[in-house]
C-alpha positions as CSV (number, residue, x, y, z in Angstrom):
1,M,-60.6,-5.1,-92.8
2,E,-59.6,-1.6,-93.8
3,H,-60.9,-0.3,-90.4
4,K,-58.7,-2.7,-88.5
5,R,-55.6,-1.8,-90.5
6,Q,-56.3,1.9,-89.7
7,R,-56.5,1.1,-86.0
8,V,-53.2,-0.7,-86.0
9,Q,-51.5,2.1,-88.0
10,F,-53.2,5.2,-86.4
11,G,-54.2,3.8,-83.0
12,W,-57.6,4.1,-81.4
13,V,-59.3,6.6,-79.2
14,C,-61.1,5.8,-76.0
15,L,-62.6,7.7,-73.1
16,K,-60.9,7.4,-69.7
17,A,-62.6,8.4,-66.5
18,R,-60.8,10.5,-63.8
19,K,-61.6,10.9,-60.2
20,K,-61.1,14.7,-60.4
21,G,-61.9,16.8,-63.4
22,P,-63.6,16.0,-66.7
23,D,-63.0,12.6,-68.4
24,V,-60.1,12.6,-70.8
25,W,-59.8,11.1,-74.3
26,V,-56.8,8.8,-74.6
27,L,-55.0,7.7,-77.8
28,R,-53.6,4.1,-77.7
29,Y,-51.2,3.0,-80.4
30,R,-48.3,0.6,-81.1
31,E,-44.7,1.8,-81.3
32,N,-42.3,-0.3,-83.4
33,L,-39.0,-1.2,-81.6
34,P,-35.6,-1.6,-83.3
35,D,-35.7,-5.4,-82.7
36,G,-38.9,-5.7,-84.8
37,S,-41.3,-6.1,-81.9
38,S,-43.8,-3.5,-80.8
39,I,-45.1,-2.1,-77.6
40,R,-48.4,-0.5,-76.7
41,R,-48.3,3.2,-75.7
42,S,-51.0,5.7,-74.8
43,V,-51.2,9.5,-74.6
44,A,-53.9,11.9,-73.4
45,I,-55.4,13.9,-76.3
46,G,-57.7,16.2,-74.3
47,T,-60.7,16.4,-72.1
48,V,-64.4,16.1,-73.1
49,E,-64.6,19.8,-72.6
50,E,-62.1,20.3,-75.4
51,Y,-63.5,17.5,-77.6
52,P,-67.1,16.8,-76.9
53,N,-67.4,13.7,-79.0
54,E,-65.2,10.9,-80.3
55,S,-65.1,12.2,-83.9
56,Q,-63.4,15.5,-82.8
57,A,-61.0,13.6,-80.5
58,R,-60.1,11.2,-83.3
59,K,-59.3,14.2,-85.6
60,A,-57.0,15.6,-82.9
61,A,-55.4,12.2,-82.5
62,L,-54.7,11.8,-86.2
63,S,-52.9,15.2,-86.3
64,W,-50.8,14.1,-83.3
65,L,-50.0,10.6,-84.7
66,L,-48.8,12.1,-88.1
67,S,-46.2,14.1,-86.1
68,M,-44.6,11.0,-84.6
69,N,-45.2,8.4,-87.4
70,A,-41.8,7.6,-88.8
71,E,-43.0,5.1,-91.4
72,P,-46.2,6.4,-92.9
73,A,-45.7,4.5,-96.2
74,N,-46.2,1.1,-94.3
75,G,-49.7,2.0,-93.2
76,P,-52.8,3.0,-95.1
77,P,-52.9,6.2,-97.2
78,V,-52.8,9.4,-95.3
79,S,-56.0,11.4,-95.7
80,F,-55.9,15.0,-96.7
81,G,-58.0,15.8,-93.6
82,A,-55.1,14.6,-91.4
83,I,-52.8,16.9,-93.3
84,I,-55.2,19.8,-92.7
85,H,-55.4,19.1,-89.0
86,R,-51.7,18.9,-88.5
87,Y,-51.2,22.1,-90.5
88,L,-53.7,23.9,-88.4
89,A,-52.0,22.7,-85.2
90,E,-48.4,23.4,-86.3
91,E,-48.0,25.8,-89.2
92,I,-51.0,28.2,-89.5
93,P,-49.5,31.7,-90.0
94,E,-49.2,33.8,-86.9
95,R,-50.7,37.0,-88.5
96,P,-54.3,37.0,-87.2
97,S,-55.9,38.2,-90.5
98,T,-54.0,35.6,-92.6
99,A,-54.8,32.8,-90.1
100,S,-58.4,33.7,-90.0
101,R,-58.7,33.6,-93.9
102,Y,-56.9,30.3,-94.0
103,R,-59.2,28.7,-91.4
104,C,-62.2,30.0,-93.3
105,W,-61.1,28.6,-96.6
106,L,-60.2,25.3,-95.1
107,K,-63.4,24.9,-93.1
108,N,-65.8,26.1,-95.9
109,H,-64.2,24.8,-99.0
110,V,-61.1,22.5,-98.8
111,E,-62.0,20.2,-95.9
112,P,-65.6,19.4,-96.9
113,K,-64.4,18.4,-100.3
114,W,-61.0,16.6,-99.7
115,R,-60.8,15.6,-96.0
116,D,-61.6,11.9,-96.7
117,S,-59.5,11.6,-99.8
118,P,-56.1,9.9,-99.6
119,I,-53.5,12.6,-100.5
120,E,-52.1,10.4,-103.3
121,Q,-55.4,10.5,-105.1
122,I,-55.8,14.3,-105.2
123,K,-54.7,15.0,-108.8
124,P,-54.3,18.4,-110.6
125,L,-57.2,17.8,-113.0
126,L,-59.6,16.9,-110.2
127,V,-58.7,20.0,-108.3
128,E,-59.0,22.1,-111.4
129,E,-62.5,20.8,-112.2
130,W,-63.5,21.4,-108.5
131,L,-62.4,25.0,-108.6
132,K,-64.3,25.6,-111.9
133,K,-67.5,24.6,-110.2
134,L,-67.1,26.8,-107.1
135,D,-69.2,30.0,-107.1
136,L,-66.2,32.2,-106.3
137,A,-64.2,35.0,-107.9
138,P,-61.1,33.8,-109.9
139,K,-58.9,35.5,-107.3
140,S,-60.5,33.5,-104.5
141,K,-60.1,30.3,-106.5
142,S,-56.4,31.2,-106.9
143,H,-56.1,31.6,-103.1
144,L,-57.6,28.1,-102.6
145,K,-55.2,26.6,-105.1
146,N,-52.2,28.2,-103.4
147,L,-53.4,27.1,-100.0
148,M,-53.6,23.5,-101.2
149,R,-50.1,23.9,-102.7
150,V,-48.9,24.9,-99.2
151,L,-50.6,21.8,-97.7
152,F,-48.9,19.5,-100.3
153,N,-45.5,21.2,-99.5
154,A,-46.1,20.5,-95.8
155,A,-46.9,16.9,-96.5
156,M,-43.6,16.5,-98.4
157,R,-41.7,18.2,-95.7
158,W,-43.2,15.9,-93.1
159,E,-42.2,12.9,-95.4
160,L,-45.8,11.7,-95.7
161,I,-45.6,11.6,-99.5
162,P,-42.5,11.3,-101.8
163,Y,-40.6,14.4,-102.8
164,H,-41.7,15.5,-106.2
165,L,-43.2,18.4,-108.2
166,N,-46.0,19.9,-106.2
167,P,-49.1,18.7,-108.2
168,M,-50.9,22.0,-107.4
169,S,-48.4,23.9,-109.5
170,L,-50.1,22.2,-112.5
171,V,-53.6,23.5,-111.6
172,R,-54.8,26.3,-113.8
173,V,-57.3,29.0,-112.6
174,K,-58.7,31.1,-115.5
175,D,-58.5,34.9,-115.1
176,S,-56.9,34.6,-111.7
177,S,-54.8,37.7,-112.3
178,K,-57.7,39.8,-113.5
179,R,-59.7,42.0,-111.2
180,Q,-63.5,41.6,-111.3
181,R,-63.8,45.2,-110.1
182,E,-61.2,47.9,-110.4
183,P,-60.2,49.6,-107.2
184,K,-61.8,53.0,-106.7
185,A,-59.5,55.9,-106.5
186,L,-61.1,59.1,-105.2
187,S,-60.4,62.6,-106.5
188,V,-59.9,65.3,-103.9
189,D,-63.4,66.7,-104.7
190,E,-65.0,63.2,-104.3
191,F,-63.1,62.7,-101.0
192,R,-64.4,66.0,-99.6
193,R,-68.0,65.1,-100.6
194,V,-67.6,61.7,-98.8
195,L,-66.4,63.5,-95.6
196,E,-69.5,65.6,-95.5
197,N,-71.5,62.6,-94.4
198,I,-69.0,61.0,-92.0
199,P,-69.0,62.0,-88.3
200,E,-66.0,62.2,-86.0
201,P,-63.9,60.4,-85.0
202,F,-64.3,58.4,-88.2
203,R,-63.9,61.6,-90.3
204,T,-60.4,62.0,-88.9
205,M,-59.6,58.4,-89.5
206,C,-60.5,58.9,-93.2
207,I,-58.3,62.0,-93.4
208,V,-55.3,60.1,-91.9
209,A,-55.9,57.3,-94.4
210,M,-56.1,59.7,-97.4
211,C,-53.2,61.9,-96.3
212,L,-50.7,59.1,-95.4
213,G,-52.0,56.1,-97.4
214,L,-52.0,53.9,-94.3
215,R,-53.8,50.6,-94.1
216,V,-56.8,50.7,-91.8
217,S,-55.1,48.1,-89.5
218,E,-52.2,50.5,-89.2
219,I,-54.4,53.4,-88.4
220,L,-56.2,51.5,-85.7
221,G,-52.8,50.4,-84.3
222,L,-51.6,54.0,-83.7
223,R,-50.9,55.1,-80.2
224,W,-50.3,58.6,-79.0
225,N,-46.6,57.9,-78.3
226,D,-46.2,57.0,-82.0
227,I,-46.4,60.8,-82.8
228,D,-43.3,62.9,-82.6
229,W,-44.9,66.3,-82.4
230,E,-41.7,68.3,-82.4
231,G,-40.1,66.3,-85.3
232,L,-43.4,66.2,-87.2
233,R,-43.3,62.5,-87.9
234,L,-45.4,59.5,-87.1
235,A,-44.2,55.9,-86.4
236,V,-46.0,52.9,-88.0
237,R,-45.0,50.2,-85.5
238,Q,-47.9,47.8,-85.1
239,A,-51.3,46.9,-86.6
240,Y,-54.6,46.1,-85.0
241,V,-56.5,43.3,-86.7
242,Y,-59.6,41.3,-85.5
243,G,-59.3,42.7,-82.0
244,K,-55.7,41.9,-81.5
245,Q,-52.4,43.9,-81.8
246,G,-49.9,42.4,-84.2
247,D,-47.1,43.2,-86.5
248,V,-47.5,45.3,-89.6
249,K,-47.9,43.6,-92.9
250,T,-44.3,43.6,-94.1
251,K,-40.9,44.7,-92.9
252,A,-41.0,47.6,-95.2
253,S,-44.3,48.8,-93.6
254,H,-42.5,49.4,-90.3
255,R,-41.1,52.9,-90.5
256,W,-41.4,56.6,-89.6
257,M,-43.7,58.7,-91.8
258,P,-43.5,62.5,-92.3
259,L,-46.3,64.4,-90.6
260,D,-47.4,67.6,-92.3
261,R,-48.3,70.5,-89.9
262,L,-51.9,70.6,-91.1
263,L,-52.4,66.9,-90.4
264,A,-50.6,67.2,-87.1
265,E,-53.0,70.0,-86.1
266,R,-55.9,67.9,-87.1
267,L,-54.7,65.1,-84.8
268,R,-54.2,67.6,-82.0
269,Q,-57.8,68.7,-82.4
270,H,-58.9,65.1,-82.3
271,K,-57.0,64.5,-79.1
272,A,-58.5,67.6,-77.5
273,R,-62.0,66.5,-78.5
274,V,-62.0,62.8,-77.6
275,A,-59.1,62.2,-75.1
276,P,-57.5,65.4,-73.6
277,L,-56.1,63.4,-70.7
278,A,-55.1,60.3,-72.7
279,N,-51.9,58.5,-71.7
280,C,-49.1,58.1,-74.3
281,E,-49.9,54.4,-74.5
282,D,-53.5,54.9,-75.3
283,W,-54.9,54.1,-78.8
284,I,-55.5,57.2,-80.9
285,F,-58.7,55.9,-82.3
286,A,-60.2,54.0,-79.4
287,N,-63.9,53.3,-78.8
288,P,-64.7,55.2,-75.6
289,K,-67.0,52.3,-74.5
290,T,-64.3,49.6,-74.6
291,G,-61.0,51.6,-74.6
292,K,-59.9,49.5,-77.6
293,P,-59.7,50.4,-81.3
294,Y,-62.9,50.4,-83.4
295,W,-63.9,47.5,-85.7
296,P,-63.2,48.8,-89.2
297,G,-65.8,46.7,-91.0
298,R,-68.6,48.2,-89.0
299,I,-67.3,51.7,-89.7
300,Q,-67.1,50.9,-93.4
301,E,-70.7,49.5,-93.6
302,N,-72.3,52.1,-91.3
303,W,-70.6,55.2,-92.6
304,L,-68.1,54.9,-95.5
305,V,-70.4,53.0,-97.9
306,P,-73.5,55.1,-97.2
307,A,-71.5,58.3,-97.4
308,A,-70.1,57.3,-100.8
309,E,-73.5,56.4,-102.1
310,K,-74.9,59.7,-101.0
311,A,-72.1,61.4,-102.9
312,G,-72.9,59.4,-106.0
313,I,-69.5,57.7,-106.1
314,G,-70.5,54.1,-105.6
315,R,-69.1,51.6,-103.1
316,I,-65.8,52.3,-101.4
317,G,-63.8,50.7,-98.6
318,W,-60.9,51.6,-96.4
319,H,-58.4,50.5,-99.0
320,S,-59.9,53.0,-101.5
321,F,-58.0,55.8,-99.6
322,R,-54.7,54.0,-100.0
323,H,-55.3,53.7,-103.8
324,S,-56.3,57.3,-103.8
325,H,-53.2,58.4,-102.0
326,S,-51.1,56.5,-104.5
327,T,-53.0,58.0,-107.5
328,L,-52.4,61.6,-106.1
329,L,-48.7,60.9,-105.7
330,H,-48.5,59.8,-109.3
331,A,-50.6,62.7,-110.5
332,L,-48.2,65.1,-108.8
333,G,-45.2,63.6,-110.6
334,V,-43.6,62.3,-107.5
335,D,-40.5,60.2,-108.1
336,L,-41.3,56.4,-108.2
337,K,-38.9,55.6,-105.4
338,V,-40.4,58.2,-103.2
339,Q,-43.9,56.8,-104.0
340,Q,-42.7,53.4,-103.0
341,E,-41.3,54.6,-99.6
342,L,-44.3,56.7,-98.8
343,L,-46.6,53.7,-99.5
344,R,-44.1,51.4,-97.8
345,H,-44.2,48.8,-100.5
346,A,-41.6,46.0,-100.2
347,D,-40.9,46.0,-104.0
348,V,-41.8,48.2,-107.0
349,R,-40.4,45.6,-109.4
350,T,-38.1,48.1,-111.0
351,T,-34.4,48.7,-110.9
352,M,-35.2,51.8,-108.9
353,N,-36.1,49.5,-106.0
354,I,-32.4,48.4,-105.9
355,Y,-30.3,51.3,-106.9
356,T,-32.2,54.5,-105.9
357,Q,-32.6,55.8,-102.4
358,A,-35.1,58.6,-101.5
359,V,-33.9,61.3,-99.1
360,P,-36.2,62.3,-96.1
361,K,-36.6,65.8,-97.5
362,A,-38.1,64.4,-100.7
363,L,-40.5,62.2,-98.7
364,R,-41.7,65.1,-96.7
365,E,-42.1,67.4,-99.7
366,A,-44.1,64.7,-101.6
367,N,-46.3,64.0,-98.6
368,S,-47.0,67.7,-98.0
369,K,-48.2,68.1,-101.6
370,V,-50.9,65.4,-101.0
371,V,-51.9,66.8,-97.6
372,R,-52.2,70.4,-99.0
373,L,-54.5,69.1,-101.7
374,V,-56.6,67.1,-99.2
375,L,-56.5,69.7,-96.4
376,P,-56.0,73.2,-97.7
377,A,-55.0,75.7,-95.0
378,Q,-58.4,77.5,-94.9
379,V,-60.3,74.2,-94.4
380,A,-57.9,72.8,-91.6
C-alpha cells in the first residue's frame, strides 16, 4: 500500500523508446487542478546514457518532483535523500573546491546513512549519536553537522517541512573548535632548509607563498599580466582550483599586493628560465606539458613533504607558508590592521577592522620586511 501511495504522490518512471537516439526515461505524474480533479502529465527526465538504470532515473525524478510539488504535506513523508538530490541539482555552491567537498561528504557519509529516512524522523539526538560513531576528526564532524543544517534550511525554504528551529542547531559536536594538530609555522632558517631540497619551478612557488602569504590556489591563478613591473605590485584576481579557474576565496582576497624588488627580480628570473616568450595571458606557474597550472597536491606530496622531512621539520603543506608569513609579520611588530590587509582576511574580529585603515606605504614597508628576511640581497 505504501508503494502505491508513493506512486500517486511522486509519480512513476518508465522507459520510452525513440526512433532516433538513445531511449529516454519519462516521469509520469498526476497534477491536481483547481476544480479538484486531476490530469496525467509526463516529462522527460533523461536518456539511458545519463541514467543507466531505473534507480538513478527515479532519484533524478524525485528531485524534479519536489521542485513542482505544491502540497507535499498531503503525500507520504519526504525522504532526506530527495532533499539531497534537489540540493545537488539547485543549490550546491559554485566554488569548485567547496562543491567538491560537499559532494564528497554527502556521498560518503550523509546519503548512505539518511537517504531513506523521512526528514521528520531525523532528530538531533540521532544525528549526535551518529556523529560520535564516525571515525573522523571533530572538525570534520562539525562540517557534516553544518552541511545537514544547510539541507534542513533548504527543506524549510522549499516548504517541504514546517518553519521552525533548525534541529541541527541542537546537535553538539565535542571539541569541534579544537585543532588535533597545530598548524606549522616555519622560521626563516627552517624555510631555507626546506628550499634546499625543492627544485624549480616549485622553489619559486614556495618563495612567493612565503613572501606574500598567498593561498596556493591564488599562486596557481597568477598570470603574467597580473604583475605591474613598474609599479612593483601584483594583482590577486582569480584562483585555480581542481583544474578550473574561479574566484578567490573572499571579496577581501581580491586586491593588489605590494611586490618587493627582490621578489620581482626572482619572478623575472623565473620567466627567463621557463617562459621567455610567454604571453601576458599565460599562467606564471604552468606545467610545460599541458600549458595549465600544476596540481598543488602532487607538488606537496612529491616535494614539500619529503623536503621538510629531510630538514627534520615534520610534515608541512602549502598553507604552512601562509601561517609562517603571518607569524613573521607578528614577530616584526607590524600593525594588526596592516597584517589583516596583507593577509587579505575579511575580518580580524577587532574594532581595528572597522575604524582603522592601513595606508599603502605601511603595507609595502611591512611586506618588504618579510621579503628581506626570506630573501636577503646576497641570496637573491
